[in-house]
N, C-alpha and C positions, 0 to 999 in steps of 0.2 A: 728823674728830670731829663729832659730831651736837650741834646746840644747839636750845634751845627758842625758836620764833620765832612771829610773826604772833598775838601775844597780844591777845585782844579779849574784852570783857565778853559773856557770854551771857545776855540779858535773861530768856528763859523759865526756864532752869535757876536763875537767881538768884531769881526769884519762888517758884519751888517750894521752894528752899532756905530761904528765909525764912518760907515758909508752915509748913514742917515742923520748924522749929528749936524745940528744947526747952531753954531756958536752965537748967532744974533738973538737967540731966544733966551728968556730968563730961565733960571734953573728953579723950576716949580717944584714944590714938594708933592710927591706921589699921592694920590688919593686911594683910599681903600676901596677894593672891588672885589667881587666874587662871581664865579661862573659855574655852570653845572653840566657835566658830560653824562648823559643818560645812556646807559648800555642795555641794549635788548638782545638777550641770549636764546631766544625762543627758537631760532631757526639755525642752530649750529654756529657759524661764524658770527661773532658779536657785530652789532650795528650800533651806530651812534647817532645821535640827533643833531643836525646842523641847519643853520638857515643863512640866507644872504642878507646882509645890511642893506637897507634901502638906499637908492642912488641918491636921494635928497640929503642924506646925511653928510656933514662936513668932515666927519671922522670915520675913516676907512669905508667909504661908500662901495658897495658892491663885494666887499670881502665876506667870505663864508666864515661864521664863528658859532660858538656855542652860546645858548642864551645866558645872559649875565649882564652886570652893570654896576654902578656905583653904589656903595653902602649909603643908605638914608639913616639919619639919626634915630628914626622910628623903629628901625629894624631891630634895635638892641632890646626892645620892650614888648615884642610880639609873644604871646603865649603859644607854647607847642605841646603836641601830643606826647612828647618824649624828648630825651636830651642826647646830645652828641656822645659817641663812645669815648671813654677815658683817654684812649691812645690818639683819637683825633684832636681832642682838646689840648693835650700836652704838645702835640705838634704845631697847633696853632699859636700857642704861647711863646713857643720857641722863636727867637728872633724878632718878636713883636716890638713896636716902638715903646719906649718908657711911658707908663701910664696907661697902657692898653689893658682894660679890664676884661675878665672872662665874659662879661655881658657883651662887650664889644666884639670879641672873638665869635661867641655865639651868634651875634648879629650878622656876621659874615655869611654863615651858613644860611640864616633866614633870608638875606639879600639874595642868595642863589636861587632859593625856592620862589621868592616873589618875582624875580626877574623872569624865571622860567615860565610862570603863570602869565606875566604881561607880555612876553615876547612869543611864547609857544602855545599858551592856552592849556597848559598841562598843570594838574594839581598834584603836587608831591605832598602827600598829606595823609592823615588817618582819621577815622571817624572818633570824635570827641566833642565835649562840650565847648562850642564856640562863642560862649557869651563874653569871654574876656577880649575878643577880637575887636579893634576900633579901626575906624577909617575906611575910606573908599578902596583903598588898595586891597583890603581883605574881605570886602563885602560879598564876593562870590564864594569865598571859603565858608564865610559864616552862614550863607544861605543854604549850603550843602552840608552844614554840621560837620565841618572839617577843620583840623588844625595841622599846621606844617608838622612833618615828622622828620626828625633830625637823626635818630638812632641808625637809620640805614646809609647815611652819608659817609663816604670816605674822602679823606684829604689826599689828593694825588699830586699837587705841585704848587708852587708859589713862584711868581716872576714879578720884578720890579722894572718898569720901563726905565731905559737909560736916560741920562741927561740929554739935553739938546733936542727934545721933542716938544711939540706944542701942548700935548697932554700927557701925563705920566700917571700910572696906576701901579698899586701894590696889590696885584690880583692873586687870590687864592682859588685854586681849581679843585672843585669837588667832583665826585662821581657818585652814581647811584644806579641800582638796577631798575629797568623799566617796570617791574613787578610793583613799584611802589607808587605808580601813578594811579591815584585814587579816582580821577575823573579827568575828562578834557572838554574844551569848548568845541561845540559841533562845527564851528567855522573852520577848524583845522589850524588855526593861528591865534596869537594873542591879540589883546584888545589895544596895545600900544602901536601896533603896525610898524615896529621897528625891524623886524625880520619877515623877510618873504622867502618864497621857494624853500620851505622846510622840508628836509628829506632825512630818511634813515639810511645811512650808508656804512658800508665796511670801512674800516680804518684805511685799508689800502686804496679804496675809491676816494676817500676824503683827502688823501695826500694829493691827488690830482686836481684839487680845486684851488681857486684863488684864496689862500690862506694868509693871515698875518704870520710873520716869521716865528714868533713864540708859540702860536698854535700848532705849527708844524712840529716844533720841539717837543710840546707837551703830547701830542699824538704818538710821536716816536716813543717817548717814555712810557706811555700807556700801553702801546703795542707790545713793547718788550716785557713790561711788568706782567701782563695777562699771561704770557707764556709759562710763568713759574709761580705766579700768585693770582690765579683767576678770580679768587674771592676779594681781592684787594684788602688784605688783613689790615686792620687800623694801626698795627704796630710796625708795619713795613716801612722801610725809609722812603722819604718824600723828597724829590728833587726840588732845589731852590735855586733860582737864576737871578743874578744881581751884577751891578757893575761897580768896580773899584778902580780908581784911576782911569786908564785907557782900555782896560780889559773887562770883558764879561766872564763871570765864573759860574760854574755849577758846583753846587754843594748838596749835602744830604741832610735832612732834618730826622 
């Protein structure tokens, strides 16, 4: 059984949370969300896919982010070609809210794959019988005889937005090798239009972009981990960022 360990105050994230805190806002409950970092190792230095949020968005307009978004209720019931590695599922369970089922945890991984298609036009999938796929969200997968593939996913981070923000998320960050892109839309972007200026960037180049603060932190964690764990082993510790009292903490799952 996994436990939350090595809990330490994170001074920089604490200062950022206190600077952005708005006491006039209600303390809303964080919504489950997931995002996917796709790593391309084909040319030596790993590159990651990021896109700029459209300026029409009220939330983080113009920021560069990974594909991702909020968990939909239907994500929990999507059939897949395979399942998450045991180590990944164990870590997703750790620290989850009471009543969070394995189906819900699995749904977070499916959410990351769905959002990657919607925002980047990429199919993280494998050839399989798609007859169980339902709904417009998965029609393009069904047309190509593809099902989402979960076994290559790695869980590399979790972060809960501090109180005092207009929107709060409990985000799980997944990573996957670009070799598991089964297909892509010819337009070079996703049907939702939420992300534009999609680019493959080295992590060093990504640090120079206009990024949300937590995205910078996740990139730093990923960069350090790749130095000693390039395969992102499922059992390796995963950083978890959350606020207690007036401080942001970094822990490990």
